[in-house]
C-alpha positions as CSV (number, residue, x, y, z in Angstrom):
1,M,-21.2,11.6,-17.3
2,R,-21.8,8.1,-15.8
3,A,-19.4,5.3,-15.9
4,N,-20.3,2.2,-18.0
5,V,-18.1,0.0,-15.9
6,G,-16.8,0.9,-12.4
7,F,-15.3,-0.4,-9.2
8,T,-14.4,0.9,-5.9
9,I,-10.9,0.7,-4.3
10,P,-10.0,1.4,-0.7
11,V,-7.5,4.1,0.3
12,A,-5.4,3.3,3.3
13,N,-5.6,6.8,4.8
14,S,-9.3,7.5,4.4
15,G,-12.3,6.0,2.6
16,A,-12.4,4.7,-0.9
17,V,-12.3,6.0,-4.5
18,T,-14.6,4.8,-7.3
19,L,-13.0,4.3,-10.8
20,G,-15.1,4.4,-13.9
21,L,-14.4,3.4,-17.5
22,L,-16.5,5.8,-19.5
23,S,-15.2,4.5,-22.8
24,T,-12.0,2.9,-24.2
25,Y,-10.1,6.2,-23.8
26,L,-12.1,8.0,-21.1
27,L,-11.6,7.3,-17.4
28,E,-12.9,9.0,-14.2
29,A,-12.2,8.8,-10.5
30,H,-14.6,10.2,-7.9
31,R,-15.2,10.4,-4.2
32,G,-18.1,12.3,-2.9
33,D,-18.6,15.4,-5.1
34,D,-15.0,15.4,-6.3
35,R,-14.4,14.0,-9.7
36,L,-11.4,13.8,-12.1
37,C,-12.0,12.8,-15.7
38,I,-9.1,12.1,-18.1
39,E,-8.7,11.2,-21.7
40,L,-5.9,8.9,-22.9
41,A,-3.8,9.2,-26.1
42,K,-1.0,6.9,-27.2
43,A,2.5,8.4,-27.2
44,E,5.8,7.4,-28.7
45,P,7.6,5.4,-27.4
46,S,5.0,2.9,-26.3
47,T,6.3,3.1,-22.8
48,Q,4.6,6.5,-22.5
49,L,1.0,7.5,-22.4
50,T,-0.4,11.0,-22.8
51,V,-3.2,12.1,-20.4
52,T,-5.4,15.1,-20.9
53,L,-8.2,16.7,-18.9
54,A,-11.7,15.6,-19.9
55,R,-15.1,17.3,-19.4
56,G,-16.9,16.4,-16.2
57,S,-14.0,17.1,-13.8
58,S,-14.9,19.1,-10.7
59,K,-12.9,22.0,-9.4
60,P,-9.5,20.9,-7.8
61,S,-9.7,20.2,-4.1
62,S,-7.8,18.4,-1.4
63,E,-9.2,15.2,-2.9
64,T,-7.6,15.7,-6.3
65,S,-4.3,14.1,-5.4
66,V,-6.0,10.9,-4.3
67,L,-8.1,10.8,-7.5
68,L,-5.1,11.3,-9.7
69,A,-3.1,8.6,-7.7
70,S,-5.9,6.1,-8.1
71,L,-6.1,6.6,-11.8
72,T,-2.3,6.4,-12.1
73,D,-2.2,3.2,-10.2
74,Y,-4.9,1.7,-12.4
75,L,-3.1,2.7,-15.6
76,F,0.3,1.4,-14.5
77,S,-1.2,-1.8,-13.1
78,R,-2.9,-2.6,-16.4
79,S,0.3,-2.4,-18.5
80,Q,3.5,-4.4,-18.5
81,I,5.4,-1.8,-20.5
82,L,4.1,1.6,-19.4
83,D,6.7,3.6,-17.5
84,E,5.6,7.2,-17.8
85,L,2.4,9.3,-17.9
86,I,2.6,12.6,-19.7
87,L,0.1,15.2,-18.4
88,N,-0.6,18.0,-20.9
89,S,-0.7,21.6,-19.9
90,D,-4.5,21.8,-19.3
91,L,-4.4,18.8,-16.9
92,L,-1.2,20.0,-15.3
93,N,-2.8,23.4,-14.6
94,H,-5.9,21.8,-13.2
95,L,-3.8,19.6,-10.8
96,H,-1.0,22.1,-10.1
97,Q,-2.0,23.4,-6.7
98,H,-2.5,20.1,-5.0
99,C,-0.7,17.3,-6.8
100,L,2.7,19.0,-7.1
101,A,2.7,19.4,-3.3
102,D,1.9,15.7,-2.8
103,G,4.9,14.7,-5.0
104,L,2.8,12.8,-7.5
105,I,4.2,14.7,-10.5
106,T,7.8,13.6,-10.8
107,R,9.1,16.4,-13.0
108,L,8.4,18.8,-15.9
109,D,9.7,18.0,-19.4
110,A,11.1,20.5,-21.9
111,K,7.6,21.4,-23.1
112,G,6.4,22.1,-19.6
113,F,4.3,18.9,-19.5
114,G,4.1,17.0,-16.2
115,I,5.7,13.5,-16.0
116,I,4.6,10.8,-13.6
117,D,7.4,8.2,-13.5
118,R,6.2,4.7,-12.5
119,A,9.1,3.9,-10.2
120,A,8.8,7.2,-8.4
121,F,5.0,6.9,-8.2
122,Y,5.1,3.6,-6.3
123,Q,7.5,5.1,-3.8
124,N,4.9,7.7,-2.9
125,G,2.7,6.3,0.0
126,L,-0.3,8.5,-0.5
127,L,-2.8,5.8,-1.4
128,W,-1.5,2.8,0.6
129,H,0.6,3.6,3.6
130,W,-0.6,4.6,7.0
131,R,1.4,7.8,7.2
132,G,1.5,8.8,3.6
133,N,4.6,10.9,2.7
134,R,5.7,11.7,6.2
135,N,9.4,12.3,6.3
136,P,11.6,10.2,8.5
137,V,12.4,11.6,11.9
138,T,15.8,13.0,12.6
139,E,18.4,10.3,13.2
140,T,19.4,9.7,16.8
141,W,21.5,6.8,18.1
142,E,21.5,4.4,21.0
143,T,23.3,1.2,22.0
144,N,21.3,-1.9,23.0
145,D,22.0,-4.4,25.7
146,K,24.1,-6.4,23.3
147,G,26.5,-3.5,22.6
148,V,25.0,-2.9,19.1
149,K,24.8,0.8,18.1
150,H,21.8,1.6,15.9
151,P,19.4,4.4,15.1
152,L,16.6,4.9,17.6
153,R,13.5,3.3,16.0
154,Q,10.1,4.9,16.0
155,E,7.3,3.5,18.1
156,Q,5.1,1.0,16.4
157,P,1.7,2.4,15.3
158,S,-1.6,0.5,16.1
159,G,-4.2,-0.4,13.5
160,L,-4.1,-0.2,9.8
161,L,-0.6,0.0,8.2
162,Y,-1.0,-0.7,4.5
163,Q,-3.8,-1.4,2.2
164,R,-3.8,-1.9,-1.6
165,Y,-6.1,-3.4,-4.1
166,D,-4.1,-5.6,-6.5
167,I,-5.9,-5.1,-9.8
168,T,-4.3,-7.9,-11.7
169,S,-5.1,-10.6,-9.1
170,D,-8.3,-9.0,-7.8
171,L,-7.0,-9.2,-4.2
172,L,-7.2,-6.6,-1.5
173,V,-4.0,-6.8,0.6
174,T,-4.1,-5.4,4.1
175,F,-1.5,-5.2,6.9
176,E,-2.3,-4.2,10.4
177,T,-0.4,-4.3,13.7
178,L,-1.1,-7.5,15.6
179,D,-3.4,-6.7,18.5
180,P,-2.9,-8.9,21.6
181,E,-6.6,-8.8,22.4
182,K,-8.3,-8.6,19.0
183,H,-6.1,-11.2,17.2
184,L,-5.1,-13.5,20.0
185,D,-7.5,-16.4,19.0
186,I,-6.3,-16.7,15.4
187,F,-2.6,-16.2,16.4
188,H,-3.0,-19.0,19.0
189,D,-4.6,-21.3,16.4
190,W,-1.9,-20.7,13.8
191,M,1.0,-21.2,16.2
192,N,-0.4,-24.4,17.5
193,Q,-0.8,-26.0,14.1
194,P,1.8,-28.9,14.0
195,R,3.2,-27.7,10.6
196,V,3.8,-24.2,12.1
197,A,5.0,-25.3,15.6
198,E,7.8,-27.3,14.0
199,F,9.5,-24.1,12.7
200,W,8.2,-21.3,15.0
201,E,8.3,-23.2,18.3
202,L,5.5,-21.0,19.7
203,D,2.9,-23.7,20.4
204,K,2.1,-22.1,23.7
205,S,-1.0,-21.1,25.7
206,K,-3.0,-18.0,24.9
207,E,-1.7,-16.2,27.9
208,E,1.9,-16.9,27.0
209,L,1.3,-15.8,23.4
210,K,-0.4,-12.6,24.6
211,E,2.8,-11.8,26.6
212,Y,4.9,-12.6,23.5
213,I,2.9,-10.1,21.4
214,K,3.1,-7.4,24.1
215,T,6.8,-7.9,24.4
216,L,7.2,-7.4,20.6
217,R,5.0,-4.4,20.6
218,A,7.2,-2.8,23.3
219,D,10.4,-3.6,21.5
220,R,10.9,-1.2,18.5
221,H,13.3,-3.7,16.9
222,S,10.6,-6.2,15.9
223,W,7.1,-5.5,14.7
224,P,4.2,-8.1,14.7
225,V,1.8,-7.7,11.8
226,L,-1.4,-9.5,10.7
227,A,-1.8,-9.8,6.9
228,S,-5.2,-10.3,5.3
229,L,-6.5,-10.9,1.8
230,N,-9.9,-9.7,0.8
231,G,-10.7,-9.0,4.4
232,E,-9.8,-12.5,5.6
233,A,-6.8,-13.2,7.9
234,M,-4.1,-14.7,5.8
235,G,-0.9,-14.8,7.8
236,Y,1.5,-13.4,10.3
237,L,4.5,-11.2,9.5
238,E,7.3,-10.4,12.0
239,M,9.2,-7.4,10.6
240,Y,12.5,-6.4,12.1
241,W,15.5,-4.0,11.8
242,V,18.5,-6.1,10.8
243,P,21.3,-4.4,12.8
244,E,19.7,-5.3,16.1
245,D,18.7,-8.8,15.0
246,R,20.6,-12.0,15.2
247,L,21.1,-11.8,11.4
248,G,23.1,-8.6,11.5
249,P,26.6,-10.1,12.1
250,Y,26.2,-12.5,9.1
251,Y,26.6,-9.9,6.4
252,E,27.6,-6.3,6.0
253,C,24.2,-4.8,6.8
254,D,23.2,-1.2,6.5
255,H,21.6,0.7,9.4
256,W,18.2,0.7,7.6
257,D,18.1,-2.9,6.3
258,R,14.8,-4.6,7.1
259,G,13.9,-8.2,7.4
260,S,10.8,-10.3,8.0
261,H,9.7,-13.7,9.1
262,V,6.6,-14.9,7.3
263,L,3.8,-17.4,8.2
264,V,0.8,-18.2,6.0
265,G,-1.4,-19.4,8.7
266,N,-4.6,-19.7,6.7
267,T,-4.0,-22.7,4.4
268,N,-6.7,-21.5,2.0
269,F,-4.1,-18.9,0.9
270,L,-1.2,-21.1,0.2
271,G,0.2,-21.2,-3.4
272,A,1.2,-18.9,-6.3
273,R,-2.4,-17.7,-6.8
274,Y,-1.9,-15.5,-3.7
275,S,1.8,-15.3,-3.1
276,K,2.7,-12.7,-5.7
277,A,0.1,-10.2,-4.3
278,W,1.2,-10.5,-0.7
279,T,5.0,-10.8,-1.3
280,C,5.0,-7.7,-3.5
281,A,2.9,-5.9,-1.0
282,L,5.2,-6.8,1.9
283,S,8.2,-5.5,0.0
284,H,6.3,-2.4,-1.1
285,F,5.2,-1.7,2.5
286,L,8.7,-2.0,4.0
287,Y,10.2,0.3,1.4
288,L,7.4,2.9,1.9
289,D,7.8,2.6,5.7
290,D,11.2,4.3,5.5
291,P,12.8,5.7,2.4
292,R,16.3,5.1,3.9
293,T,15.8,1.3,3.6
294,R,17.7,0.2,0.5
295,T,17.8,-3.6,1.1
296,L,15.3,-6.2,2.4
297,V,16.6,-9.5,3.7
298,G,15.4,-12.9,4.8
299,E,17.1,-16.0,6.3
300,P,14.9,-19.1,5.5
301,R,16.2,-22.6,5.9
302,A,18.7,-23.4,3.1
303,D,16.5,-26.2,1.9
304,N,13.4,-24.1,1.6
305,K,13.7,-23.6,-2.1
306,R,9.9,-23.1,-2.5
307,L,10.0,-19.8,-0.5
308,L,12.6,-18.3,-2.8
309,K,10.6,-19.4,-5.8
310,L,7.5,-17.6,-4.4
311,L,9.5,-14.4,-3.7
312,E,11.1,-14.2,-7.1
313,P,8.2,-12.2,-8.7
314,A,8.9,-9.6,-6.0
315,S,12.5,-9.3,-7.2
316,W,14.1,-11.3,-4.3
317,F,17.3,-13.3,-5.0
318,F,19.6,-15.8,-3.3
319,V,22.9,-14.4,-1.9
320,K,24.6,-17.2,0.0
321,E,24.2,-20.1,2.5
322,F,25.5,-19.7,6.1
323,D,25.2,-21.5,9.4
324,F,23.0,-20.1,12.2
325,P,23.4,-21.9,15.6
326,H,20.0,-23.5,15.0
327,K,19.9,-24.1,11.2
328,R,21.6,-24.0,7.9
329,A,20.2,-20.8,6.4
330,A,20.0,-19.0,3.1
331,L,20.5,-15.3,2.9
332,I,18.0,-13.8,0.5
333,Q,17.7,-10.1,-0.5
334,C,15.6,-7.6,-2.3
335,R,17.0,-4.2,-3.5
336,R,15.0,-1.0,-3.6
337,D,16.2,0.1,-7.1
338,K,15.5,-3.3,-8.7
339,F,12.1,-3.7,-7.0
340,F,10.7,-0.4,-8.2
341,Q,12.3,-0.7,-11.7
342,K,11.3,-4.3,-12.4
343,V,8.2,-5.3,-10.3
344,R,4.8,-4.5,-11.8
345,L,2.6,-3.8,-8.8
C-alpha cells in the first residue's frame, strides 16, 4: 500500500517516521522496512476512537513502539475532544511484546482491549525527550553554600534535549543545551540588543558571555538552553530548580518545582503565531524531564501582562504579586495535572 498523502516527522531519540493517510480511515507509519497500518472506527462516546490492525503491517519489531506513538500523537493532535484510543485484540496482540514494555498502552479494559489515555501518553517521553522513559535517579541530598538543603541534581546533558513537530501549527520545536562555542555568536547578538539588555543586563563581550555559559553548565541548579523553530534559532531559555533559586523563599515550593527565564531573541518569532507552540513545548519538556515535578513557576515583572497572556494556552495562571529586591514581580504557575488534562499538544 502506498500513502496518498504523507509527511515525515523527526523523532528526538533517533531518525524520523513517515506518516501516510491511505484513506479517510486508514493510516500508516513507517521507518525503513518497518510499517504499522491501522484502521479507524468511531466509538461511543465521541471522546473515544477504536483502532484496529490493517493489512500491510510488517512484523512487530523494536521500531513498533515508535510507529504506534507517532500515529497516536497525530490522532490526538488532530482532535479537540479525543481522550482515548481503544486498540482491539488483533492490534493489541500485534503490539503486545514491544508497546506494553514502553508504557504506551495505559491499561486493559474489561474486554481485554488496550487503552491509550491521552494525558498518560503525553507524559511518555519516547518520541520527544532526549532520555525517553528513563527513571529518575535515586534521591540523595546536599546543602549548598547558602544553607539550602535540596536533592542532588543530575548533570546537564549536551546536545539535543527535546524535539516535537507541532502538527496544528506546522512548527518543529527543538531544545538543545546551549554550547559556549557553537552558539556564542547568536547568544552575544541577542544579549546585546537594547530591548534585551534592559532586562537581562548581560550586554557583555563574547569572552564574558562564554564564561557565563560555562558557569551555568557547571552549576546543576540552572540550565542554559537554545530553542529553535523549524531549524532556526528562536530564543534562549534558562531553566532552574526553584529550591536553590532566589525565588524559593517567596512561596512554599516543592523540592522538584522547576522555573524558567525566557527570551525570544529572534524577533521574527514574536507573537501568538509561534508562542503557543514553544510555550506548550517548554512546559511539556520540563514535565518529561522529571516526573516528580508537579509545578512549574515563573516570576516576570508584575506589569508584564503580555507574557501571562501568551502562557495561558499552556495552562499557566497568575498566583500573586510580590517584591523582589530588584523588581515588583508576579508569581505565575503551571500544574502538571491541569497541563496534561487541558492542554492539547
